[in-house]
mmCIF file as Biopython writes it, N, C-alpha, C and O atoms, coordinates in Angstrom:
data_model
#
loop_
_atom_site.group_PDB
_atom_site.id
_atom_site.type_symbol
_atom_site.label_atom_id
_atom_site.label_alt_id
_atom_site.label_comp_id
_atom_site.label_asym_id
_atom_site.label_entity_id
_atom_site.label_seq_id
_atom_site.pdbx_PDB_ins_code
_atom_site.Cartn_x
_atom_site.Cartn_y
_atom_site.Cartn_z
_atom_site.occupancy
_atom_site.B_iso_or_equiv
_atom_site.auth_seq_id
_atom_site.auth_asym_id
_atom_site.pdbx_PDB_model_num
ATOM 1   N N  . MET A ? 1  ? 4.742   14.035  3.580   1.0 0.0 1  A 1 
ATOM 2   C CA . MET A ? 1  ? 2.948   14.003  4.528   1.0 0.0 1  A 1 
ATOM 3   C C  . MET A ? 1  ? 3.472   14.828  5.952   1.0 0.0 1  A 1 
ATOM 4   O O  . MET A ? 1  ? 4.558   14.985  6.510   1.0 0.0 1  A 1 
ATOM 5   N N  . THR A ? 2  ? 1.563   15.406  6.291   1.0 0.0 2  A 1 
ATOM 6   C CA . THR A ? 2  ? 1.415   15.481  7.575   1.0 0.0 2  A 1 
ATOM 7   C C  . THR A ? 2  ? 0.403   14.789  8.551   1.0 0.0 2  A 1 
ATOM 8   O O  . THR A ? 2  ? -0.677  14.267  8.275   1.0 0.0 2  A 1 
ATOM 9   N N  . PRO A ? 3  ? 1.105   14.933  9.911   1.0 0.0 3  A 1 
ATOM 10  C CA . PRO A ? 3  ? -0.228  14.454  11.003  1.0 0.0 3  A 1 
ATOM 11  C C  . PRO A ? 3  ? -1.556  13.970  10.392  1.0 0.0 3  A 1 
ATOM 12  O O  . PRO A ? 3  ? -2.031  12.834  10.417  1.0 0.0 3  A 1 
ATOM 13  N N  . ASP A ? 4  ? -2.038  15.078  9.845   1.0 0.0 4  A 1 
ATOM 14  C CA . ASP A ? 4  ? -3.618  14.981  9.255   1.0 0.0 4  A 1 
ATOM 15  C C  . ASP A ? 4  ? -3.711  14.330  8.045   1.0 0.0 4  A 1 
ATOM 16  O O  . ASP A ? 4  ? -4.842  14.319  7.559   1.0 0.0 4  A 1 
ATOM 17  N N  . ARG A ? 5  ? -2.870  13.807  7.448   1.0 0.0 5  A 1 
ATOM 18  C CA . ARG A ? 5  ? -3.152  13.072  6.422   1.0 0.0 5  A 1 
ATOM 19  C C  . ARG A ? 5  ? -2.492  12.124  5.926   1.0 0.0 5  A 1 
ATOM 20  O O  . ARG A ? 5  ? -1.327  12.324  5.583   1.0 0.0 5  A 1 
ATOM 21  N N  . PRO A ? 6  ? -3.151  10.744  5.758   1.0 0.0 6  A 1 
ATOM 22  C CA . PRO A ? 6  ? -2.334  9.685   6.030   1.0 0.0 6  A 1 
ATOM 23  C C  . PRO A ? 6  ? -1.610  9.031   4.547   1.0 0.0 6  A 1 
ATOM 24  O O  . PRO A ? 6  ? -2.108  9.776   3.702   1.0 0.0 6  A 1 
ATOM 25  N N  . VAL A ? 7  ? -1.047  8.417   4.074   1.0 0.0 7  A 1 
ATOM 26  C CA . VAL A ? 7  ? -0.916  7.956   3.194   1.0 0.0 7  A 1 
ATOM 27  C C  . VAL A ? 7  ? -1.022  6.235   3.165   1.0 0.0 7  A 1 
ATOM 28  O O  . VAL A ? 7  ? -1.330  5.508   4.110   1.0 0.0 7  A 1 
ATOM 29  N N  . TYR A ? 8  ? -0.715  5.893   1.965   1.0 0.0 8  A 1 
ATOM 30  C CA . TYR A ? 8  ? -1.805  4.823   1.985   1.0 0.0 8  A 1 
ATOM 31  C C  . TYR A ? 8  ? -0.715  3.707   0.836   1.0 0.0 8  A 1 
ATOM 32  O O  . TYR A ? 8  ? -1.025  3.723   -0.355  1.0 0.0 8  A 1 
ATOM 33  N N  . THR A ? 9  ? 0.016   3.164   1.099   1.0 0.0 9  A 1 
ATOM 34  C CA . THR A ? 9  ? 0.885   2.240   -0.289  1.0 0.0 9  A 1 
ATOM 35  C C  . THR A ? 9  ? 0.241   1.260   -0.448  1.0 0.0 9  A 1 
ATOM 36  O O  . THR A ? 9  ? -0.683  0.964   0.310   1.0 0.0 9  A 1 
ATOM 37  N N  . ASP A ? 10 ? 0.624   0.484   -1.561  1.0 0.0 10 A 1 
ATOM 38  C CA . ASP A ? 10 ? 0.629   -1.138  -2.081  1.0 0.0 10 A 1 
ATOM 39  C C  . ASP A ? 10 ? 2.975   -1.252  -0.855  1.0 0.0 10 A 1 
ATOM 40  O O  . ASP A ? 10 ? 4.066   -0.691  -0.754  1.0 0.0 10 A 1 
ATOM 41  N N  . PRO A ? 11 ? 1.971   -2.655  -0.271  1.0 0.0 11 A 1 
ATOM 42  C CA . PRO A ? 11 ? 3.444   -2.723  0.436   1.0 0.0 11 A 1 
ATOM 43  C C  . PRO A ? 11 ? 4.050   -3.492  -0.984  1.0 0.0 11 A 1 
ATOM 44  O O  . PRO A ? 11 ? 5.221   -3.735  -0.692  1.0 0.0 11 A 1 
ATOM 45  N N  . ASN A ? 12 ? 3.907   -3.775  -1.784  1.0 0.0 12 A 1 
ATOM 46  C CA . ASN A ? 12 ? 4.480   -4.435  -2.779  1.0 0.0 12 A 1 
ATOM 47  C C  . ASN A ? 12 ? 5.310   -3.265  -3.355  1.0 0.0 12 A 1 
ATOM 48  O O  . ASN A ? 12 ? 6.443   -3.343  -3.830  1.0 0.0 12 A 1 
ATOM 49  N N  . ALA A ? 13 ? 4.725   -2.436  -3.256  1.0 0.0 13 A 1 
ATOM 50  C CA . ALA A ? 13 ? 5.719   -0.833  -3.826  1.0 0.0 13 A 1 
ATOM 51  C C  . ALA A ? 13 ? 6.106   0.058   -3.418  1.0 0.0 13 A 1 
ATOM 52  O O  . ALA A ? 13 ? 6.615   1.006   -4.016  1.0 0.0 13 A 1 
ATOM 53  N N  . THR A ? 14 ? 5.743   -0.249  -1.099  1.0 0.0 14 A 1 
ATOM 54  C CA . THR A ? 14 ? 6.900   0.143   -0.778  1.0 0.0 14 A 1 
ATOM 55  C C  . THR A ? 14 ? 8.407   0.218   -0.544  1.0 0.0 14 A 1 
ATOM 56  O O  . THR A ? 14 ? 8.919   -0.661  0.150   1.0 0.0 14 A 1 
ATOM 57  N N  . VAL A ? 15 ? 9.217   1.260   -1.097  1.0 0.0 15 A 1 
ATOM 58  C CA . VAL A ? 15 ? 10.331  0.693   -0.811  1.0 0.0 15 A 1 
ATOM 59  C C  . VAL A ? 15 ? 10.895  1.099   1.010   1.0 0.0 15 A 1 
ATOM 60  O O  . VAL A ? 15 ? 11.207  0.129   1.700   1.0 0.0 15 A 1 
ATOM 61  N N  . ALA A ? 16 ? 10.974  2.457   1.615   1.0 0.0 16 A 1 
ATOM 62  C CA . ALA A ? 16 ? 11.284  3.415   2.281   1.0 0.0 16 A 1 
ATOM 63  C C  . ALA A ? 16 ? 11.178  3.996   3.311   1.0 0.0 16 A 1 
ATOM 64  O O  . ALA A ? 16 ? 11.562  4.997   2.705   1.0 0.0 16 A 1 
ATOM 65  N N  . TRP A ? 17 ? 11.011  4.390   4.404   1.0 0.0 17 A 1 
ATOM 66  C CA . TRP A ? 17 ? 9.744   5.469   5.187   1.0 0.0 17 A 1 
ATOM 67  C C  . TRP A ? 17 ? 10.946  5.843   6.543   1.0 0.0 17 A 1 
ATOM 68  O O  . TRP A ? 17 ? 11.901  5.125   6.840   1.0 0.0 17 A 1 
ATOM 69  N N  . SER A ? 18 ? 10.528  7.273   7.269   1.0 0.0 18 A 1 
ATOM 70  C CA . SER A ? 18 ? 11.285  7.854   7.788   1.0 0.0 18 A 1 
ATOM 71  C C  . SER A ? 18 ? 10.887  7.441   9.283   1.0 0.0 18 A 1 
ATOM 72  O O  . SER A ? 18 ? 9.770   7.129   9.695   1.0 0.0 18 A 1 
ATOM 73  N N  . GLY A ? 19 ? 12.013  7.516   9.937   1.0 0.0 19 A 1 
ATOM 74  C CA . GLY A ? 19 ? 11.948  6.833   10.863  1.0 0.0 19 A 1 
ATOM 75  C C  . GLY A ? 19 ? 10.647  7.019   12.296  1.0 0.0 19 A 1 
ATOM 76  O O  . GLY A ? 19 ? 10.080  6.453   13.231  1.0 0.0 19 A 1 
ATOM 77  N N  . ASN A ? 20 ? 10.762  7.999   11.690  1.0 0.0 20 A 1 
ATOM 78  C CA . ASN A ? 20 ? 9.499   8.448   13.104  1.0 0.0 20 A 1 
ATOM 79  C C  . ASN A ? 20 ? 7.846   7.644   12.350  1.0 0.0 20 A 1 
ATOM 80  O O  . ASN A ? 20 ? 6.727   7.690   12.861  1.0 0.0 20 A 1 
ATOM 81  N N  . LEU A ? 21 ? 8.073   7.266   11.606  1.0 0.0 21 A 1 
ATOM 82  C CA . LEU A ? 21 ? 6.568   7.179   11.024  1.0 0.0 21 A 1 
ATOM 83  C C  . LEU A ? 21 ? 6.949   5.701   11.587  1.0 0.0 21 A 1 
ATOM 84  O O  . LEU A ? 21 ? 8.006   5.167   11.925  1.0 0.0 21 A 1 
ATOM 85  N N  . GLN A ? 22 ? 5.096   5.144   11.508  1.0 0.0 22 A 1 
ATOM 86  C CA . GLN A ? 22 ? 5.059   3.706   12.323  1.0 0.0 22 A 1 
ATOM 87  C C  . GLN A ? 22 ? 3.861   2.912   10.947  1.0 0.0 22 A 1 
ATOM 88  O O  . GLN A ? 22 ? 2.690   3.176   10.676  1.0 0.0 22 A 1 
ATOM 89  N N  . PRO A ? 23 ? 4.639   2.100   10.469  1.0 0.0 23 A 1 
ATOM 90  C CA . PRO A ? 23 ? 3.582   1.432   9.197   1.0 0.0 23 A 1 
ATOM 91  C C  . PRO A ? 23 ? 2.803   0.681   9.576   1.0 0.0 23 A 1 
ATOM 92  O O  . PRO A ? 23 ? 3.226   -0.109  10.420  1.0 0.0 23 A 1 
ATOM 93  N N  . ASN A ? 24 ? 0.822   0.506   9.019   1.0 0.0 24 A 1 
ATOM 94  C CA . ASN A ? 24 ? 0.398   0.331   9.520   1.0 0.0 24 A 1 
ATOM 95  C C  . ASN A ? 24 ? -0.379  -0.993  8.327   1.0 0.0 24 A 1 
ATOM 96  O O  . ASN A ? 24 ? -0.674  -0.727  7.162   1.0 0.0 24 A 1 
ATOM 97  N N  . ILE A ? 25 ? -0.495  -1.788  8.702   1.0 0.0 25 A 1 
ATOM 98  C CA . ILE A ? 25 ? -1.355  -2.791  8.118   1.0 0.0 25 A 1 
ATOM 99  C C  . ILE A ? 25 ? -2.749  -2.689  7.466   1.0 0.0 25 A 1 
ATOM 100 O O  . ILE A ? 25 ? -3.606  -3.436  7.937   1.0 0.0 25 A 1 
ATOM 101 N N  . LYS A ? 26 ? -2.978  -2.161  6.807   1.0 0.0 26 A 1 
ATOM 102 C CA . LYS A ? 26 ? -5.165  -2.649  6.320   1.0 0.0 26 A 1 
ATOM 103 C C  . LYS A ? 26 ? -5.325  -3.501  5.700   1.0 0.0 26 A 1 
ATOM 104 O O  . LYS A ? 26 ? -4.398  -4.036  5.092   1.0 0.0 26 A 1 
ATOM 105 N N  . THR A ? 27 ? -6.035  -3.737  5.668   1.0 0.0 27 A 1 
ATOM 106 C CA . THR A ? 27 ? -6.896  -4.961  5.165   1.0 0.0 27 A 1 
ATOM 107 C C  . THR A ? 27 ? -8.059  -4.859  4.093   1.0 0.0 27 A 1 
ATOM 108 O O  . THR A ? 27 ? -8.795  -4.427  4.980   1.0 0.0 27 A 1 
ATOM 109 N N  . ASP A ? 28 ? -8.498  -4.865  3.504   1.0 0.0 28 A 1 
ATOM 110 C CA . ASP A ? 28 ? -9.983  -4.772  2.716   1.0 0.0 28 A 1 
ATOM 111 C C  . ASP A ? 28 ? -10.251 -5.963  2.310   1.0 0.0 28 A 1 
ATOM 112 O O  . ASP A ? 28 ? -10.056 -6.180  1.114   1.0 0.0 28 A 1 
ATOM 113 N N  . VAL A ? 29 ? -10.694 -6.914  3.044   1.0 0.0 29 A 1 
ATOM 114 C CA . VAL A ? 29 ? -11.444 -8.430  2.215   1.0 0.0 29 A 1 
ATOM 115 C C  . VAL A ? 29 ? -13.080 -8.371  2.258   1.0 0.0 29 A 1 
ATOM 116 O O  . VAL A ? 29 ? -13.682 -8.232  3.323   1.0 0.0 29 A 1 
ATOM 117 N N  . SER A ? 30 ? -13.757 -8.495  0.953   1.0 0.0 30 A 1 
ATOM 118 C CA . SER A ? 30 ? -14.965 -8.603  0.685   1.0 0.0 30 A 1 
ATOM 119 C C  . SER A ? 30 ? -14.962 -9.456  -0.143  1.0 0.0 30 A 1 
ATOM 120 O O  . SER A ? 30 ? -13.827 -9.776  -0.496  1.0 0.0 30 A 1 
ATOM 121 N N  . LEU A ? 31 ? -16.154 -10.229 -0.848  1.0 0.0 31 A 1 
ATOM 122 C CA . LEU A ? 31 ? -17.068 -10.447 -1.267  1.0 0.0 31 A 1 
ATOM 123 C C  . LEU A ? 31 ? -16.383 -9.864  -3.196  1.0 0.0 31 A 1 
ATOM 124 O O  . LEU A ? 31 ? -15.753 -10.590 -3.965  1.0 0.0 31 A 1 
ATOM 125 N N  . LYS A ? 32 ? -16.800 -8.441  -3.440  1.0 0.0 32 A 1 
ATOM 126 C CA . LYS A ? 32 ? -15.407 -7.849  -4.693  1.0 0.0 32 A 1 
ATOM 127 C C  . LYS A ? 32 ? -14.746 -7.864  -4.625  1.0 0.0 32 A 1 
ATOM 128 O O  . LYS A ? 32 ? -14.164 -7.096  -5.391  1.0 0.0 32 A 1 
ATOM 129 N N  . THR A ? 33 ? -13.878 -8.667  -3.703  1.0 0.0 33 A 1 
ATOM 130 C CA . THR A ? 33 ? -12.222 -8.833  -3.619  1.0 0.0 33 A 1 
ATOM 131 C C  . THR A ? 33 ? -11.644 -10.160 -4.218  1.0 0.0 33 A 1 
ATOM 132 O O  . THR A ? 33 ? -10.688 -10.231 -4.991  1.0 0.0 33 A 1 
ATOM 133 N N  . PHE A ? 34 ? -12.426 -11.250 -3.703  1.0 0.0 34 A 1 
ATOM 134 C CA . PHE A ? 34 ? -12.853 -12.271 -4.028  1.0 0.0 34 A 1 
ATOM 135 C C  . PHE A ? 34 ? -13.001 -12.509 -6.029  1.0 0.0 34 A 1 
ATOM 136 O O  . PHE A ? 34 ? -12.345 -13.331 -6.670  1.0 0.0 34 A 1 
ATOM 137 N N  . PHE A ? 35 ? -14.011 -11.553 -6.598  1.0 0.0 35 A 1 
ATOM 138 C CA . PHE A ? 35 ? -14.572 -11.710 -7.960  1.0 0.0 35 A 1 
ATOM 139 C C  . PHE A ? 35 ? -13.598 -11.139 -8.273  1.0 0.0 35 A 1 
ATOM 140 O O  . PHE A ? 35 ? -13.048 -11.857 -9.108  1.0 0.0 35 A 1 
ATOM 141 N N  . GLY A ? 36 ? -12.931 -10.117 -8.088  1.0 0.0 36 A 1 
ATOM 142 C CA . GLY A ? 36 ? -12.335 -9.006  -8.987  1.0 0.0 36 A 1 
ATOM 143 C C  . GLY A ? 36 ? -12.851 -7.828  -9.154  1.0 0.0 36 A 1 
ATOM 144 O O  . GLY A ? 36 ? -12.677 -7.252  -10.228 1.0 0.0 36 A 1 
ATOM 145 N N  . ARG A ? 37 ? -13.548 -7.266  -8.179  1.0 0.0 37 A 1 
ATOM 146 C CA . ARG A ? 37 ? -14.522 -6.705  -9.009  1.0 0.0 37 A 1 
ATOM 147 C C  . ARG A ? 37 ? -13.512 -4.999  -7.460  1.0 0.0 37 A 1 
ATOM 148 O O  . ARG A ? 37 ? -13.726 -3.792  -7.576  1.0 0.0 37 A 1 
ATOM 149 N N  . SER A ? 38 ? -12.742 -5.541  -6.530  1.0 0.0 38 A 1 
ATOM 150 C CA . SER A ? 38 ? -12.377 -4.084  -5.838  1.0 0.0 38 A 1 
ATOM 151 C C  . SER A ? 38 ? -11.691 -3.332  -6.965  1.0 0.0 38 A 1 
ATOM 152 O O  . SER A ? 38 ? -11.036 -3.486  -7.995  1.0 0.0 38 A 1 
ATOM 153 N N  . SER A ? 39 ? -12.337 -2.249  -6.001  1.0 0.0 39 A 1 
ATOM 154 C CA . SER A ? 39 ? -11.348 -0.100  -6.945  1.0 0.0 39 A 1 
ATOM 155 C C  . SER A ? 39 ? -10.034 -0.083  -6.330  1.0 0.0 39 A 1 
ATOM 156 O O  . SER A ? 39 ? -9.115  0.508   -6.897  1.0 0.0 39 A 1 
ATOM 157 N N  . GLY A ? 40 ? -9.755  -1.033  -4.552  1.0 0.0 40 A 1 
ATOM 158 C CA . GLY A ? 40 ? -8.289  -1.221  -4.883  1.0 0.0 40 A 1 
ATOM 159 C C  . GLY A ? 40 ? -7.572  -2.534  -4.523  1.0 0.0 40 A 1 
ATOM 160 O O  . GLY A ? 40 ? -8.002  -3.667  -4.740  1.0 0.0 40 A 1 
ATOM 161 N N  . GLU A ? 41 ? -6.335  -2.178  -3.901  1.0 0.0 41 A 1 
ATOM 162 C CA . GLU A ? 41 ? -5.615  -3.424  -2.986  1.0 0.0 41 A 1 
ATOM 163 C C  . GLU A ? 41 ? -6.114  -3.852  -1.881  1.0 0.0 41 A 1 
ATOM 164 O O  . GLU A ? 41 ? -6.542  -3.176  -0.946  1.0 0.0 41 A 1 
ATOM 165 N N  . SER A ? 42 ? -6.056  -5.117  -1.995  1.0 0.0 42 A 1 
ATOM 166 C CA . SER A ? 42 ? -6.857  -5.319  -0.963  1.0 0.0 42 A 1 
ATOM 167 C C  . SER A ? 42 ? -6.249  -5.120  1.302   1.0 0.0 42 A 1 
ATOM 168 O O  . SER A ? 42 ? -6.670  -4.951  2.446   1.0 0.0 42 A 1 
ATOM 169 N N  . LEU A ? 43 ? -4.890  -5.359  0.338   1.0 0.0 43 A 1 
ATOM 170 C CA . LEU A ? 43 ? -3.553  -5.542  1.581   1.0 0.0 43 A 1 
ATOM 171 C C  . LEU A ? 43 ? -2.937  -3.843  1.274   1.0 0.0 43 A 1 
ATOM 172 O O  . LEU A ? 43 ? -2.600  -3.460  0.154   1.0 0.0 43 A 1 
ATOM 173 N N  . GLN A ? 44 ? -2.891  -3.017  2.476   1.0 0.0 44 A 1 
ATOM 174 C CA . GLN A ? 44 ? -2.475  -1.414  1.994   1.0 0.0 44 A 1 
ATOM 175 C C  . GLN A ? 44 ? -1.437  -1.186  3.837   1.0 0.0 44 A 1 
ATOM 176 O O  . GLN A ? 44 ? -1.651  -1.808  4.878   1.0 0.0 44 A 1 
ATOM 177 N N  . MET A ? 45 ? -0.584  -0.301  3.628   1.0 0.0 45 A 1 
ATOM 178 C CA . MET A ? 45 ? 0.074   -0.342  4.244   1.0 0.0 45 A 1 
ATOM 179 C C  . MET A ? 45 ? -0.168  1.764   4.842   1.0 0.0 45 A 1 
ATOM 180 O O  . MET A ? 45 ? 0.036   2.657   4.020   1.0 0.0 45 A 1 
ATOM 181 N N  . GLU A ? 46 ? -0.367  1.906   5.521   1.0 0.0 46 A 1 
ATOM 182 C CA . GLU A ? 46 ? -0.920  2.959   6.180   1.0 0.0 46 A 1 
ATOM 183 C C  . GLU A ? 46 ? 0.491   3.801   7.024   1.0 0.0 46 A 1 
ATOM 184 O O  . GLU A ? 46 ? 1.364   3.328   7.751   1.0 0.0 46 A 1 
ATOM 185 N N  . PHE A ? 47 ? 0.252   5.177   6.567   1.0 0.0 47 A 1 
ATOM 186 C CA . PHE A ? 47 ? 1.628   6.032   6.739   1.0 0.0 47 A 1 
ATOM 187 C C  . PHE A ? 47 ? 1.037   6.925   8.377   1.0 0.0 47 A 1 
ATOM 188 O O  . PHE A ? 47 ? -0.060  7.430   8.140   1.0 0.0 47 A 1 
ATOM 189 N N  . VAL A ? 48 ? 1.272   7.071   9.148   1.0 0.0 48 A 1 
ATOM 190 C CA . VAL A ? 48 ? 0.609   8.983   9.973   1.0 0.0 48 A 1 
ATOM 191 C C  . VAL A ? 48 ? 2.228   8.981   10.774  1.0 0.0 48 A 1 
ATOM 192 O O  . VAL A ? 48 ? 3.098   8.318   11.340  1.0 0.0 48 A 1 
ATOM 193 N N  . GLY A ? 49 ? 1.772   10.332  10.271  1.0 0.0 49 A 1 
ATOM 194 C CA . GLY A ? 49 ? 3.126   10.816  10.754  1.0 0.0 49 A 1 
ATOM 195 C C  . GLY A ? 49 ? 3.488   12.078  9.880   1.0 0.0 49 A 1 
ATOM 196 O O  . GLY A ? 49 ? 2.808   12.402  8.907   1.0 0.0 49 A 1 
ATOM 197 N N  . ASP A ? 50 ? 4.913   12.958  10.408  1.0 0.0 50 A 1 
ATOM 198 C CA . ASP A ? 50 ? 5.400   13.684  9.546   1.0 0.0 50 A 1 
ATOM 199 C C  . ASP A ? 50 ? 6.779   13.003  9.488   1.0 0.0 50 A 1 
ATOM 200 O O  . ASP A ? 50 ? 7.531   12.600  10.376  1.0 0.0 50 A 1 
ATOM 201 N N  . GLY A ? 51 ? 6.869   13.009  7.989   1.0 0.0 51 A 1 
ATOM 202 C CA . GLY A ? 51 ? 8.127   12.278  7.717   1.0 0.0 51 A 1 
ATOM 203 C C  . GLY A ? 51 ? 8.014   11.896  5.568   1.0 0.0 51 A 1 
ATOM 204 O O  . GLY A ? 51 ? 8.041   12.612  4.567   1.0 0.0 51 A 1 
ATOM 205 N N  . PHE A ? 52 ? 7.896   10.477  5.820   1.0 0.0 52 A 1 
ATOM 206 C CA . PHE A ? 52 ? 8.186   10.794  3.879   1.0 0.0 52 A 1 
ATOM 207 C C  . PHE A ? 52 ? 8.409   9.219   3.815   1.0 0.0 52 A 1 
ATOM 208 O O  . PHE A ? 52 ? 9.158   8.515   4.492   1.0 0.0 52 A 1 
ATOM 209 N N  . VAL A ? 53 ? 7.304   8.799   2.535   1.0 0.0 53 A 1 
ATOM 210 C CA . VAL A ? 53 ? 7.244   8.087   1.963   1.0 0.0 53 A 1 
ATOM 211 C C  . VAL A ? 53 ? 8.401   7.249   0.925   1.0 0.0 53 A 1 
ATOM 212 O O  . VAL A ? 53 ? 9.033   8.017   0.200   1.0 0.0 53 A 1 
ATOM 213 N N  . VAL A ? 54 ? 8.619   6.292   0.832   1.0 0.0 54 A 1 
ATOM 214 C CA . VAL A ? 54 ? 9.515   6.191   -0.787  1.0 0.0 54 A 1 
ATOM 215 C C  . VAL A ? 54 ? 8.990   5.019   -1.127  1.0 0.0 54 A 1 
ATOM 216 O O  . VAL A ? 54 ? 8.833   4.111   -0.311  1.0 0.0 54 A 1 
ATOM 217 N N  . ILE A ? 55 ? 8.471   4.891   -3.152  1.0 0.0 55 A 1 
ATOM 218 C CA . ILE A ? 55 ? 7.674   4.022   -2.943  1.0 0.0 55 A 1 
ATOM 219 C C  . ILE A ? 55 ? 7.676   3.821   -5.198  1.0 0.0 55 A 1 
ATOM 220 O O  . ILE A ? 55 ? 7.651   4.701   -6.059  1.0 0.0 55 A 1 
ATOM 221 N N  . GLN A ? 56 ? 7.708   2.601   -5.297  1.0 0.0 56 A 1 
ATOM 222 C CA . GLN A ? 56 ? 8.486   2.719   -5.920  1.0 0.0 56 A 1 
ATOM 223 C C  . GLN A ? 56 ? 6.634   1.724   -7.173  1.0 0.0 56 A 1 
ATOM 224 O O  . GLN A ? 56 ? 5.700   0.975   -6.888  1.0 0.0 56 A 1 
ATOM 225 N N  . PRO A ? 57 ? 6.980   2.204   -8.039  1.0 0.0 57 A 1 
ATOM 226 C CA . PRO A ? 57 ? 6.158   1.365   -9.329  1.0 0.0 57 A 1 
ATOM 227 C C  . PRO A ? 57 ? 5.937   -0.138  -9.716  1.0 0.0 57 A 1 
ATOM 228 O O  . PRO A ? 57 ? 6.734   -0.727  -10.446 1.0 0.0 57 A 1 
ATOM 229 N N  . TYR A ? 58 ? 4.378   -0.967  -8.986  1.0 0.0 58 A 1 
ATOM 230 C CA . TYR A ? 58 ? 4.885   -2.333  -8.920  1.0 0.0 58 A 1 
ATOM 231 C C  . TYR A ? 58 ? 3.707   -3.301  -9.804  1.0 0.0 58 A 1 
ATOM 232 O O  . TYR A ? 58 ? 2.548   -3.426  -9.408  1.0 0.0 58 A 1 
ATOM 233 N N  . GLU A ? 59 ? 4.228   -3.934  -11.035 1.0 0.0 59 A 1 
ATOM 234 C CA . GLU A ? 59 ? 2.725   -4.197  -11.010 1.0 0.0 59 A 1 
ATOM 235 C C  . GLU A ? 59 ? 3.462   -5.589  -11.698 1.0 0.0 59 A 1 
ATOM 236 O O  . GLU A ? 59 ? 4.291   -5.659  -12.605 1.0 0.0 59 A 1 
ATOM 237 N N  . GLU A ? 60 ? 2.674   -6.889  -10.715 1.0 0.0 60 A 1 
ATOM 238 C CA . GLU A ? 60 ? 2.725   -8.629  -11.451 1.0 0.0 60 A 1 
ATOM 239 C C  . GLU A ? 60 ? 2.254   -8.823  -12.394 1.0 0.0 60 A 1 
ATOM 240 O O  . GLU A ? 60 ? 1.023   -8.811  -12.419 1.0 0.0 60 A 1 
ATOM 241 N N  . VAL A ? 61 ? 2.760   -9.006  -13.223 1.0 0.0 61 A 1 
ATOM 242 C CA . VAL A ? 61 ? 2.649   -9.642  -14.729 1.0 0.0 61 A 1 
ATOM 243 C C  . VAL A ? 61 ? 2.533   -11.293 -14.488 1.0 0.0 61 A 1 
ATOM 244 O O  . VAL A ? 61 ? 3.540   -11.963 -14.263 1.0 0.0 61 A 1 
ATOM 245 N N  . TYR A ? 62 ? 1.269   -11.841 -14.556 1.0 0.0 62 A 1 
ATOM 246 C CA . TYR A ? 62 ? 0.951   -13.208 -14.422 1.0 0.0 62 A 1 
ATOM 247 C C  . TYR A ? 62 ? 1.429   -13.936 -15.881 1.0 0.0 62 A 1 
ATOM 248 O O  . TYR A ? 62 ? 1.558   -13.196 -16.856 1.0 0.0 62 A 1 
ATOM 249 N N  . GLY A ? 63 ? 1.586   -14.803 -15.967 1.0 0.0 63 A 1 
ATOM 250 C CA . GLY A ? 63 ? 2.000   -15.850 -16.921 1.0 0.0 63 A 1 
ATOM 251 C C  . GLY A ? 63 ? 3.353   -15.346 -17.825 1.0 0.0 63 A 1 
ATOM 252 O O  . GLY A ? 63 ? 3.788   -16.026 -18.755 1.0 0.0 63 A 1 
ATOM 253 N N  . ALA A ? 64 ? 3.834   -14.299 -17.488 1.0 0.0 64 A 1 
ATOM 254 C CA . ALA A ? 64 ? 4.976   -14.039 -18.290 1.0 0.0 64 A 1 
ATOM 255 C C  . ALA A ? 64 ? 6.416   -14.603 -18.346 1.0 0.0 64 A 1 
ATOM 256 O O  . ALA A ? 64 ? 7.197   -14.362 -17.426 1.0 0.0 64 A 1 
ATOM 257 N N  . PRO A ? 65 ? 6.693   -15.177 -19.165 1.0 0.0 65 A 1 
ATOM 258 C CA . PRO A ? 65 ? 8.139   -16.305 -19.051 1.0 0.0 65 A 1 
ATOM 259 C C  . PRO A ? 65 ? 8.988   -14.803 -17.681 1.0 0.0 65 A 1 
ATOM 260 O O  . PRO A ? 65 ? 9.048   -13.598 -17.438 1.0 0.0 65 A 1 
ATOM 261 N N  . GLN A ? 66 ? 9.497   -16.359 -17.185 1.0 0.0 66 A 1 
ATOM 262 C CA . GLN A ? 66 ? 10.878  -16.324 -15.989 1.0 0.0 66 A 1 
ATOM 263 C C  . GLN A ? 66 ? 12.241  -16.398 -16.760 1.0 0.0 66 A 1 
ATOM 264 O O  . GLN A ? 66 ? 13.303  -16.387 -16.138 1.0 0.0 66 A 1 
#
């Protein structure tokens, strides 16, 4: 990644990032969020700068036996 192109990740999928990046938490809470019509995550991590971010796919399964 580069300073002019920030990267946004799901906090549950974010594994690690390079030490020179500073994560910021971004929220998008609206009525659409409460009714399930949002097009994205309501809570995201934003990374700006030179470096890398490691992510792992994550899906929460509701009602699955544990």
